C-alpha positions as CSV (number, residue, x, y, z in Angstrom):
1,M,115.0,289.7,-33.7
2,R,117.3,288.1,-36.2
3,E,116.6,284.5,-37.1
4,I,119.1,282.0,-38.4
5,V,117.9,278.5,-39.5
6,I,120.4,275.7,-39.3
7,R,120.4,271.9,-39.9
8,T,122.3,269.4,-37.8
9,D,123.1,266.0,-39.1
10,V,122.4,263.5,-36.3
11,T,122.5,260.4,-38.4
12,N,125.4,258.8,-36.4
13,V,124.0,259.4,-33.0
14,A,120.3,258.6,-33.9
15,G,121.4,255.2,-35.2
16,I,118.1,254.3,-36.9
17,G,119.8,253.2,-40.2
18,E,119.0,256.2,-42.4
19,P,120.2,259.8,-42.7
20,V,118.4,262.2,-40.4
21,E,118.8,265.8,-39.4
22,T,117.2,268.3,-37.0
23,V,116.2,271.8,-37.9
24,A,116.6,274.7,-35.5
25,T,115.8,278.5,-35.6
26,I,118.4,280.5,-33.7
27,C,117.0,283.9,-32.6
28,L,119.6,286.5,-31.8
29,P,119.2,289.6,-29.6
30,E,120.3,293.1,-30.6
31,E,122.4,293.2,-27.4
32,M,123.5,290.2,-25.3
33,A,122.6,289.9,-21.6
34,T,125.4,289.3,-19.1
35,P,126.0,286.6,-18.3
36,H,125.2,285.1,-21.7
37,V,122.1,282.9,-21.7
38,V,121.2,280.5,-24.5
39,C,117.8,278.9,-24.2
40,F,117.0,275.7,-26.2
41,A,113.3,275.0,-26.7
42,W,111.3,272.0,-27.9
43,P,107.6,271.9,-28.7
44,G,104.9,269.5,-27.8
45,G,103.3,266.7,-29.8
46,G,101.5,268.1,-32.9
47,Y,103.5,271.4,-32.8
48,S,106.6,272.6,-34.5
49,R,109.4,274.9,-33.3
50,Q,107.4,277.8,-34.6
51,Y,105.2,277.4,-31.5
52,F,107.9,279.5,-29.9
53,T,108.2,282.2,-32.6
54,F,104.6,282.9,-33.9
55,D,102.7,285.9,-32.9
56,M,99.1,285.8,-31.7
57,P,96.7,288.3,-33.3
58,G,97.4,291.8,-31.9
59,S,100.9,290.9,-30.9
60,Q,104.2,291.4,-32.7
61,G,107.9,290.7,-32.0
62,G,108.3,287.0,-32.7
63,G,106.3,285.3,-29.9
64,E,108.0,283.9,-26.9
65,A,111.4,283.8,-28.6
66,G,111.2,287.4,-29.5
67,W,110.1,288.3,-25.9
68,H,113.2,286.6,-24.5
69,T,115.7,287.9,-27.1
70,S,114.4,291.5,-26.5
71,R,115.8,290.9,-23.0
72,G,119.2,289.7,-24.1
73,W,118.9,286.0,-24.5
74,I,119.8,283.8,-27.5
75,F,116.8,281.6,-28.1
76,V,117.0,278.3,-30.1
77,A,113.8,276.7,-31.1
78,I,114.2,273.1,-32.4
79,D,112.1,270.5,-34.2
80,H,112.4,267.0,-32.8
81,L,113.0,264.2,-35.4
82,N,109.6,263.4,-37.1
83,T,108.4,266.9,-36.2
84,G,108.0,270.1,-38.3
85,E,110.9,270.4,-40.8
86,S,113.2,267.9,-39.2
87,T,113.6,264.6,-40.9
88,K,110.6,262.3,-41.0
89,P,112.2,258.8,-41.1
90,K,110.9,256.2,-43.5
91,E,110.2,254.0,-40.4
92,P,109.3,256.5,-37.7
93,S,108.4,253.6,-35.4
94,R,112.2,253.1,-35.0
95,L,112.5,256.3,-33.1
96,T,112.6,255.7,-29.4
97,Y,112.8,258.2,-26.5
98,E,116.5,257.4,-26.4
99,N,117.0,258.2,-30.1
100,L,115.3,261.5,-29.7
101,A,117.1,262.5,-26.5
102,V,120.6,261.8,-27.9
103,S,119.7,263.6,-31.2
104,N,118.5,266.7,-29.2
105,H,121.7,266.6,-27.1
106,A,123.8,266.5,-30.3
107,T,121.8,269.4,-31.7
108,V,122.5,271.5,-28.6
109,N,126.2,270.7,-28.9
110,A,126.3,271.6,-32.6
111,V,124.7,275.0,-31.9
112,L,127.0,275.7,-29.0
113,E,130.0,274.8,-31.1
114,R,129.0,277.3,-33.8
115,L,128.2,280.0,-31.2
116,G,131.5,279.3,-29.3
117,G,133.6,279.3,-32.5
118,G,132.0,282.5,-33.8
119,T,130.9,280.7,-37.0
120,L,127.2,281.2,-36.9
121,V,127.2,284.7,-38.4
122,D,130.0,287.0,-39.2
123,D,129.1,289.9,-36.9
124,L,128.4,287.8,-33.8
125,P,131.4,287.4,-31.5
126,P,132.1,284.0,-30.0
127,V,129.6,283.1,-27.3
128,V,131.8,281.2,-24.9
129,D,130.6,279.3,-21.8
130,P,127.0,280.6,-21.8
131,V,124.4,279.6,-19.2
132,K,122.5,276.8,-21.0
133,I,118.8,276.6,-20.3
134,G,116.5,273.8,-21.6
135,L,112.8,274.5,-22.2
136,G,110.3,271.9,-23.2
137,Q,106.5,272.0,-23.5
138,S,104.4,268.9,-23.2
139,L,106.2,266.2,-25.2
140,G,109.1,268.5,-25.4
141,G,109.2,268.6,-21.6
142,S,109.3,264.8,-21.4
143,L,112.2,264.7,-23.9
144,L,114.0,267.5,-22.1
145,V,113.9,265.5,-18.8
146,L,115.2,262.4,-20.6
147,T,118.0,264.4,-22.2
148,Q,119.0,266.0,-19.0
149,G,118.8,262.8,-17.0
150,Q,120.9,260.9,-19.5
151,F,123.4,263.6,-20.6
152,H,123.3,266.4,-18.1
153,T,123.2,268.9,-21.0
154,F,121.9,272.1,-19.2
155,D,122.5,274.3,-16.3
156,G,118.8,274.4,-15.6
157,I,115.6,273.0,-17.2
158,A,112.1,274.3,-17.5
159,V,109.5,271.5,-17.8
160,L,106.1,273.0,-19.0
161,G,102.9,271.1,-19.1
162,F,104.4,267.7,-18.4
163,S,104.5,265.7,-15.2
164,G,107.4,263.8,-13.8
165,H,105.0,261.4,-12.2
166,H,102.0,260.9,-14.5
167,T,100.8,263.1,-17.3
168,L,97.1,263.2,-18.0
169,I,95.3,265.3,-20.6
170,W,92.7,267.6,-19.0
171,A,89.2,267.3,-20.3
172,P,85.7,267.9,-18.9
173,T,85.2,264.7,-16.8
174,E,81.7,264.0,-18.0
175,K,83.0,263.7,-21.5
176,V,85.8,261.2,-20.9
177,T,84.6,257.7,-21.1
178,G,86.1,254.3,-21.6
179,P,89.1,252.5,-20.1
180,R,92.5,254.1,-20.1
181,T,95.2,251.8,-21.6
182,Y,98.7,252.8,-20.9
183,V,101.6,252.1,-23.2
184,P,104.7,251.2,-21.2
185,R,108.1,252.6,-22.2
186,G,110.0,250.2,-24.5
187,T,106.8,248.9,-26.1
188,N,107.2,248.0,-29.8
189,I,105.4,251.0,-31.2
190,A,105.2,249.4,-34.6
191,A,102.9,246.8,-33.3
192,L,100.4,249.3,-32.0
193,T,97.3,250.4,-33.9
194,E,95.4,253.6,-34.1
195,E,92.7,252.0,-32.0
196,I,95.2,251.3,-29.2
197,F,96.4,254.9,-29.4
198,V,92.8,256.2,-29.1
199,S,92.1,253.9,-26.1
200,A,95.2,255.2,-24.4
201,M,93.9,258.7,-24.6
202,P,90.1,258.7,-24.7
203,E,90.1,262.5,-24.6
204,M,91.2,262.5,-28.2
205,A,87.6,261.6,-29.3
206,F,86.1,264.4,-31.4
207,D,83.0,266.5,-31.0
208,D,80.7,267.4,-33.9
209,R,82.9,270.3,-34.8
210,G,85.9,268.0,-35.4
211,W,87.6,269.3,-32.2
212,P,89.0,266.8,-29.6
213,L,87.1,266.6,-26.4
214,C,90.2,267.8,-24.6
215,A,90.1,271.2,-26.4
216,P,89.1,273.1,-23.2
217,G,92.3,271.7,-21.7
218,F,94.4,273.0,-24.5
219,H,92.8,276.5,-24.8
220,F,90.9,278.9,-22.5
221,E,87.6,280.4,-23.5
222,D,89.1,283.9,-23.9
223,E,91.4,282.9,-26.7
224,P,90.5,283.9,-30.3
225,E,88.0,281.4,-31.6
226,D,89.5,281.3,-35.1
227,I,92.9,280.5,-33.7
228,V,91.6,277.8,-31.5
229,A,89.6,276.3,-34.4
230,A,92.7,276.3,-36.6
231,D,94.7,274.5,-33.9
232,M,92.1,272.0,-32.8
233,L,90.3,270.9,-36.0
234,E,91.0,267.2,-36.1
235,Y,94.2,267.7,-34.1
236,P,97.0,266.8,-34.8
237,T,96.5,266.3,-38.6
238,R,94.2,269.4,-38.9
239,K,93.0,267.9,-42.2
240,G,96.4,268.9,-43.7
241,Q,95.7,272.6,-43.2
242,L,98.6,273.3,-40.9
243,P,98.8,276.7,-39.2
244,V,102.4,278.0,-38.9
245,W,102.9,276.6,-35.4
246,A,101.7,273.1,-36.2
247,S,103.2,269.7,-37.1
248,A,101.2,267.0,-38.8
249,T,103.6,264.3,-37.5
250,I,104.5,263.3,-34.0
251,P,107.2,260.8,-32.9
252,P,105.2,257.6,-32.4
253,C,106.9,256.9,-29.1
254,A,105.0,259.9,-27.8
255,M,102.3,257.4,-27.0
256,T,104.3,256.3,-24.0
257,M,104.2,259.8,-22.4
258,M,100.8,259.0,-20.9
259,S,102.2,256.0,-18.9
260,P,102.7,256.5,-15.2
261,G,106.4,257.0,-14.4
262,A,107.4,257.2,-18.0
263,I,110.3,259.4,-17.3
264,A,110.8,258.7,-13.6
265,P,114.3,257.4,-13.7
266,E,115.7,260.4,-15.6
267,A,113.7,262.9,-13.6
268,A,115.3,261.4,-10.4
269,S,118.7,261.9,-12.0
270,V,118.3,265.6,-12.7
271,M,120.7,267.6,-10.4
272,V,120.3,271.1,-11.8
273,P,117.6,273.6,-10.9
274,V,114.1,272.8,-12.3
275,F,111.2,275.1,-13.2
276,V,107.8,273.4,-13.4
277,G,105.4,275.6,-15.3
278,V,101.7,274.8,-15.8
279,G,98.4,276.4,-16.7
280,E,95.3,276.4,-14.5
281,R,94.1,273.6,-16.8
282,D,97.0,271.4,-17.8
283,T,98.4,267.9,-18.0
284,V,99.9,267.9,-14.5
285,P,97.3,266.7,-12.0
286,N,99.0,267.9,-8.8
287,P,101.7,270.6,-9.6
288,K,102.7,270.8,-5.9
289,S,103.8,267.2,-5.9
290,E,106.2,267.6,-8.9
291,P,109.3,268.4,-6.8
292,A,109.3,264.9,-5.5
293,A,110.0,263.6,-9.0
294,Y,113.3,265.5,-9.1
295,Q,114.9,263.8,-6.2
296,Q,118.5,265.0,-6.7
297,S,117.7,268.6,-7.6
298,L,118.1,271.0,-4.7
299,D,116.4,273.9,-6.4
300,I,112.8,273.4,-7.7
301,T,110.3,276.1,-8.6
302,V,106.6,275.4,-9.3
303,Y,104.5,278.1,-11.0
304,T,100.8,277.8,-12.0
305,C,99.4,280.5,-14.2
306,R,95.7,281.3,-13.7
307,G,93.5,281.7,-16.8
308,M,95.9,279.5,-18.9
309,A,95.4,276.1,-20.4
310,H,97.9,273.5,-21.7
311,M,99.0,275.4,-24.8
312,H,100.6,278.3,-22.8
313,N,101.7,280.5,-25.7
314,F,98.2,280.9,-27.0
315,G,96.9,282.0,-23.6
316,T,96.0,285.6,-22.8
317,P,98.3,285.7,-19.7
318,R,101.2,284.1,-21.6
319,E,103.6,287.0,-20.7
320,L,103.1,286.1,-17.1
321,M,104.5,282.6,-17.8
322,W,107.3,284.1,-19.9
323,T,108.2,286.6,-17.2
324,R,108.2,284.0,-14.4
325,F,110.4,281.6,-16.5
326,H,112.7,284.4,-17.6
327,S,113.3,285.6,-14.0
328,W,113.9,282.0,-12.9
329,A,116.5,281.4,-15.6
330,D,118.2,284.7,-14.8
331,G,118.4,283.4,-11.3
332,V,120.0,280.2,-12.4
333,A,122.6,282.2,-14.3
334,A,123.3,284.4,-11.3
335,M,123.6,281.4,-9.0
336,R,126.0,279.6,-11.4
337,D,128.3,282.6,-11.3
338,A,128.0,283.0,-7.6
339,T,128.9,279.4,-7.1
340,R,131.9,279.7,-9.3
341,R,133.1,282.7,-7.3
342,Q,132.7,280.8,-4.1
343,Q,134.8,278.0,-5.5
344,G,137.4,280.4,-6.7
345,A,136.7,279.8,-10.4
346,P,136.0,282.6,-12.9
347,A,132.4,283.5,-13.4
348,G,130.8,283.5,-16.9
């Protein structure tokens, strides 16, 4: 797998009064699948784009990105603003869901322009009219739905570990105490305090190891203990000792993701096929109810992976999730071409 890192200036579209750019890793296959598929992927809160490219111990090949590129896809892993290597604004509280969605949409267009113009690398022919798949995990899933609902960016979207109705962090019920305070969308995040954030998600209290009480909802017991410790130690800051897949910063508006119906209007506006992927322990209380959130989509798939928690790419059965998602996306590509042929238009 060949990796190309690019930066996209999204200052004008973000509109927060300072220069900002996103950073993406474009992973190229040795041989392109037909029809061409380009998958754009965004990580969850507290994680960077390398969540999609890192290898668990005993594995090799570039993580999920490498798995998909070995099967012919172009895979693009992207850091949101205020995440990973993308710009961390001087006033991150100015970032709203809308700022992030339009910046992610602009990043997709910039990547597609370079691919279509054959300007990414010298030896890659132009990739014209590919099947565009959006993939988002947790916070990335919420922003993916917002992007699709507002801009209709993709031919299909995969929403992993995020509910179109109401997202709740899984934790052992006997350990979760205190009232749950929701943060409505549009709230002035700058006025919120750390105490309000903690009260909004009581599961983020820590045990005597420095792990959040929701750790069993993030990682299953059969995952390597040293990897889980590296990921969970005082998540998300991890005491500044960031593993390769992590980000110490999260867009502050992520607080609103726990509010009921936070992305409901955009979810109801999605018209393309939707893949809902969750682990056995995850942030989606009732996976089978998720199709109702996507009222205009006529093609919705729900998959629950046994033996997997919220952080899917750490899970022992992760290749099952990747396989199910990959086959779904290949189906979206096939259906796009079949629809075009039926309408008398050229297939991709």
